[in-house]
C-alpha positions in Angstrom: -81.6 32.6 -12.3 -82.2 36.3 -11.8 -80.3 37.9 -9.0 -83.5 39.2 -7.4 -84.9 35.7 -7.1 -81.6 34.5 -5.6 -81.8 37.4 -3.0 -85.4 36.5 -2.2 -84.5 32.8 -1.7 -81.7 33.9 0.7 -84.1 36.1 2.6 -86.7 33.4 3.0 -84.1 30.8 4.1 -82.5 33.3 6.6 -85.9 34.1 8.0 -86.8 30.4 8.5 -83.4 29.7 10.0 -83.8 32.6 12.5 -87.3 31.3 13.4 -85.9 27.8 14.0 -83.1 29.2 16.2 -85.6 31.3 18.2 -87.9 28.3 18.9 -85.0 26.1 19.9 -83.5 28.9 22.0 -86.7 28.8 24.0 -86.4 25.2 25.0 -84.4 25.6 28.2 -86.6 28.5 29.4 -89.9 26.9 28.6 -88.9 23.5 29.9 -87.9 25.1 33.2 -91.1 27.2 33.6 -93.9 25.1 32.2 -95.1 21.5 32.8 -94.4 19.2 29.9 -97.1 19.3 27.2 -99.3 16.3 26.8 -97.6 15.5 23.4 -94.1 15.8 24.9 -91.5 18.4 24.4 -90.1 16.9 21.2 -93.5 17.1 19.5 -94.2 20.5 20.9 -91.1 22.1 19.5 -91.3 20.2 16.3 -94.8 21.4 15.8 -93.7 25.0 16.5 -91.0 24.8 13.9 -93.3 23.2 11.3 -95.8 26.0 11.9 -93.0 28.5 11.3 -92.3 26.7 8.0 -95.9 27.1 6.9 -95.6 30.9 7.4 -93.1 30.9 4.6 -95.1 28.7 2.3 -96.7 31.6 0.5 -93.4 33.3 0.0 -91.9 30.1 -1.4 -94.8 29.8 -3.8 -94.3 33.4 -5.0 -90.6 32.7 -5.5 -91.4 29.7 -7.7 -93.9 31.6 -9.7 -91.5 34.5 -10.3 -88.8 32.1 -11.3 -91.0 30.3 -13.8 -92.3 33.5 -15.2 -88.8 34.8 -15.7 -87.8 31.6 -17.4 -90.7 31.8 -19.7 -89.9 35.3 -20.7 -86.3 34.4 -21.3 -87.1 31.6 -23.8 -87.2 32.7 -27.4 -90.6 32.4 -28.9 -90.8 30.1 -32.0 
């Protein structure tokens, strides 16, 4: 695997991790200030984290495409 691909994977994972930590860090503040959402707090925060994950979907797709392209180029042609 090319080092650039590995670096991009690390960046995407770190970004998603940071987003999860940010959302979960808001739980105490929001639960203290707002009424409980109709779906409940568990579903509310789960949905927010899932939505954050979807933001990274295109980046993950681009990573996979770049990796597959690099593999294809690296294979000797018959």
